[in-house]
N, C-alpha and C positions, 0 to 999 in steps of 0.2 A: 512432579506436576504439570499436567499439560495444561495448553496457554488457556483454554476455556475456563478451568480452576483457578490460574494466575490471576484472571480478569475479577477475581470476584476478592481477590486479597488486596492489601495494600500496598505490595512490591509496584516501585516504577521502573515499569517494561519496559524493553528495547529489545526492537524488532529492525531489522533491516529488507534490505529485496535486492534480488538477484534477475537480474533477465537471461533467457535460455540462449540457447547459440544459434546460431546460421547455418544451420548444418549438422552433421553428425557427428562429431569430432567435440564430445564435451570434456575434451581434457582441461580445456578452462576455465567452463564453468564448475568443475569440480574444484578446482585448486583453490580459486573464489570460495565456491563454499564453504572449504577447510579452515578459512578466517571467519568463519561466523559458529562456531561449535562457542555453543554457553548462552547465546542468545535467546531468550523466549519465544522465539518464533522467526522465519522467516520467507519473507512473500518470494512468488515466483509469479513472474509478468506475465501478461497475456498479449503477447504480439504487441508489446508498447509502442505508442507512436504510431501505428495503422502501421506496422511495419512488419515481415511474415518475421517467424522466429520457428524452433522447436517447440509443440505445445507444451503447455503449463501443467498440462496434468501428467504428463509421461514425465516432467523435471522434476514436480515433487513427491513423486516419487522413489525418484533415486534420492532426493532427500532425505527419507524418510530410513529409504536402506543406510543412509552415512548417517542416521542416529539425529538428524535434524529435523525440527516440525516443522513442516511446511505451514503454510497460507494459500491459498489456490487462488487466485483473481480470476477472474473470469468475467467477461466483458460480454452486453448485451448486442455487441456490433456486428460480430461473425454471426450469430445465431438465430435462428429462429426457437418457438416453445418448444419444441420439440425437441430441439437438439441442447437445448438447454437443461431441459431435465434430464438428457441422457446423459450427458457430460457430469450432473449434479452425482446421478445414481450412479454413473462410475465413478467416480472418484471417492463416494464412501465407501463402494469395494474394497479402492485399494488405499484405504487407510486413512487417507485424508477428509479428514474435519471441518477444518478452518477454510473458509472461503470468505474471499472479498470481491464485494459484487459491485459493478459498477458499468456505466455504459458504454468509455474508450471511446477515444481519440476520433471523430471523422478520418475515411479512408483519403479524403481528399487532401492533406496531411503527410500521407505517407509516398511508402515507394508505388504502390500501385492505386495513385489517385485517380481510377477511373474502375475500381472496385464497387461492387455494388453494397452500402451500410446497411443491415437488416431492422436492428430494433424492433425488434415485433414486439417485446417486450421494454420500459421502463424500468429504471432503479427500482423504485419499489414495489413492480410488479413483480419482480425477480424475487426481489426480498421476501415478496408475501407466496412465493412458487416454492422456495425453498420452505418456508414454516407447512405448507400445503403438504409436499411431500412426508414430511415428517409423520404428518397424522398417517399417514397411509392411501394416501390419495392423491395421485395425478389432477393435470387440470383439464384432461377432458372427464373428470368424475370416474375413473376407473382404479379397483383396489388395486393396490401393489402386492407385491408379495415379497414382504419385508420392508421397513423403511428405516429411512436412514437418519444419522443425526449427523446435526451442523455446529459449531460456533460459525454466524455471520457477521462481517464485517464489512463498513461502505467506507466512503470518503466526502469529504467535508472542506472547503477553502474559509478558513477564517480570516485570507488577507484581503479579501475580493471588497469594494467600498460597500456593497450590500449586505453589510453584516447580520443585519437582523432578514432579510431573505435566505441567506444562510442557515443561522442560528433555526427559522420556521421551518427548513427542509432537514435539517437533523432533527428535529422534534417528531416528524412525519416520518421519519427512517427509522427513529426509536422504536414507534408503534408500530409498524411494517413487522418488526422482531429484529433490529439491528441490535448485537450486542457491544459492540468495539466502531468505534471510526481511527483512521487514519489518514493525515490532511495532505493537501498540497505544500510544496516548503514554505517555513516561516523566515524571514531573517530580522521581524522583529520582534522581542520577547515580548514588551508590554502592548503592543496591536493584540497578540494570542493571548494572551493573561485578561484582555479588556472580551475576547470574544467566548471564553472557557467562564468568566464570569455569569457571561448570560445565561449559558447553557448546563453550567454544572448542575444546577437541581434537578437534571433528571438522571443521574446516577446511571451513568453509562463511561465506559472508558476511551477516552480520544487521545492518541498517539501523536503530537506534531510532529509532520516531518522535516528532517536537516539534510539540506544536499551538501554534499561535496564541491567546492569550486577551485577547479585544481589548476586554474590560470586565466588569463583574460581573456582568449578567444572561447572557453569556456562558459564566460561569464556573458559576451556577447550572447550566447546562443541561448540561456539562463531566458536574458533581458526580452527576449521575441518572442518567446512562448509566455500566453495568453495567462493570466490567473497566479500568477508570479510577480510581488514587489519585491527588488533589492534598494535596501538603504542607500545613499548617499556614503553611508560610512565604510559598508562593506566592498563597495566599487573600487572607492578610493585605499582601500585597505589591500585587496586583490592587486590592482592595476600598480600601486608604489610598490608593492613586495619586490626586493629581491628574489625570492623563491614561493611563486605565488601558493604550488601546492603546501609545503608546509604553514604558509599562513591560512590557506583555506582549512585546514587539519586546525590550526590554533581558534578560528572560527567558528566552529563546532564545538570545539570543547567551550568553550566558553558558555553558548548558548546550549547547549546539553548543561552545565553546571545551575545556569540561571533558572532554567524548570526545573531542575530538580527540587525548587521549594516550594513548587506548588500541583507540574503537572504530573497526568499519570503515565508518561514514561516517554518515549520518542522513537520515531522509528525513521531509521537514518537509510537516504539513497544517495552508494558512494560511484556508482554507476560504472563499474570496469577496475573502480581501487578501493575493493573490499580489505584488501590487507591494510590498509588504514584504517579501520574502524577500532579494531580493537585499544591501540594508541589513542583515541579520541575519547573515549569511554573510559581510560584510565585514568587519562588527563582532564575528568568533566569533575571526578570526585574530590 
């Protein structure tokens, strides 16, 4: 059963994400990918944190060849509307149907801070563009030679203070044609439950994000990122643990277990330590 079909079921969905390599040696990527067989789908990030990596398009195709269903992340940051449409059509020709559309981190936070940001289309315009291409027409009104089919996802952040604004943005994205959402990392299940209750009437699948905190240093890095709120309990557990990685895995398992009681699924971000994902899933049962 494909991911698009699973979205229509009552299954507790589990996705994870992989970041492409910074160079043409993909051996590490393949090792990490092999840990994720059996998940419902696997995201491939698109130059995350505005830092150059191998294209998500290429690595998504590699996942298909290894019998793993990919979710192609596509940002509006680096491409104008011509390139975005071209990338989408190319992805579909290569057998990639799932796309997660997002604006992307601004280049000012990345390795090439002087790079120009494009943002020719915003996220909602990009979602509408995908749905337009499916009708057999492009943004210039020209007829396509064959129409693509996609399963469209977007992102939402349930942990910010302006929860009502996030709920409104989610509703707008649903109306534009979004079929599923993945969220920023959550560390307070009740906060997510409050958000979920606000939007569950929209009948769209939302997969809350789970990040594996592997060390106090990584915890500090996460705290420096906007849009991520980490509870004092989690901070204390990581900072006082004799083995922070083991404690981080335990925190992830506990969070997934709590979410199983009401959520649609989870989206796991292990960020280079994907070999621990099978354990956290087993321990969450």
